[in-house]
N, C-alpha and C positions, 0 to 999 in steps of 0.2 A: 813422423812415426808416432808421436804422442796421440794423434787422432785415431790411430789404429788399435791402441791397446784395449780399450773398453769393448769395441765390437769383436776383437779377436778373442778375448776371454769369454765373452758371452757365447760366441760361436763354438768355442771349444767344449761347451756343454753338450754338443751333439750335432753340429752342422759341419760335417767333414769338408764339403765342397768350399765353404767359406773359409775355413781354417787353411786349407790348401792354397786357396787364392791369395789370402793375406800373407802367408809364408813366402809365396813366390815374390810378392811385392817387397816384403820386409822380413827376411829370414831370422833376424835377431828377436822377433816376437817370441820365438821358442824359449827365450831366456827371461822374458819380462814378466813381472807380477803387476797386477792391477791393485791399487789401493782403494778398497771399497769404503774406507773411512773407519774410524774408531779402532784402528790397529788391525783391521782385517785385510789380509793380502791374499790374492789368489792368482796362480799362474794358469796358463792354458792346460798344462799337464795336470794340475790339481783339479781343474774343472772336468777334464776328460776322465780322470780317475774316480771321482766320486759319483759320476753319472754312468760309469760302466762303458764309456765310449772307447772301446779297445782300439779301433782303427785310428782314431784321433790321437790317442796316447802313443801308439806305435809310430805314427807320422812325426809327432813332436820329438820323440826320442831320436828318430832318424835325422831330424834337423838339429840335434844336439842338446835338447832339453835334458837337464840332469835328472836321472832316475831318482825316485824317492821311495821311501818305505810304502807309502800309500799307492803310488803307481804300480809298484811291483807286486803288492798284495792283490790289486785288481787284475793285473796281467797274469797272475798265477805263478810268479817266480818264487817258488818255495825256498830255494837256496838263499836268495837275497834276504827274505823275511826271517828265515831261521838264523842266519848269521847276525842280523841286526838285533834280534831278540836275545840271542845267546850273549851278546856283548852288553846288552842293556835290557833286561827283562821288563822294566817298567814301561817300555815302549808299547807293550800290549794295550796300554790305556791312552796312547797318544791320540790326539785329535788333529785332523787335517783342516782344510778350508771349511768354513762355516761350522766348525766344531764337529765335523763328521768323524766318527770313530774308525779305527783301523779295520775292525771286523766288518763294518758296513761296506768299506771299500772292497774287501774280499767277497762279500755277498754280491756286490754289483758286478763282479768279474764273471759270474755265471759258471758254466761247466769247467772252463779252463782254470778257474781259480779255486775249484773245489778242494784240492789238496791243501792250499793255504788256509781256506776256511776251516777245514778239519783240524789242522795244526793249531790255529788260534783258539778254536773251541776247546781243544784238549788242554791248552795252557790255562785258559780261564777256568775250566773245570778243576784242574789241579790246584789253582790258586784258591778257588772257593772251598775245596776240601781242606786245604791247609788252614784257612781262616776259621772253619768250623771246628777243627781239632784244637785250636788254640783257645 
């Protein structure tokens, strides 16, 4: 399985057929993270999320990949994102794989993620107004 991890995460950046093929060979790849070195880890779901590869993200979740704030922002799951940020507002500044921001993940989600993007922009705007008034 170790030989599949790197090609799997690379494929998860946009190659649906390869991801599906590798998952059929080794379904546990849905749970694995690749260590790029220097403390940077990336799962297949993280790769799909920051590239806006909706079909790959949905496939990985069907295979049991745990949903993340970043995947759900890209997929447009407003309820998930709202609940996470209500519990911990500082997550608005969270960074995913490769240091990519939460709002960038929502941008990559396209039309389906528009409500999440609007919500995040409203929170950032509110935060900026509060900083200016202090």
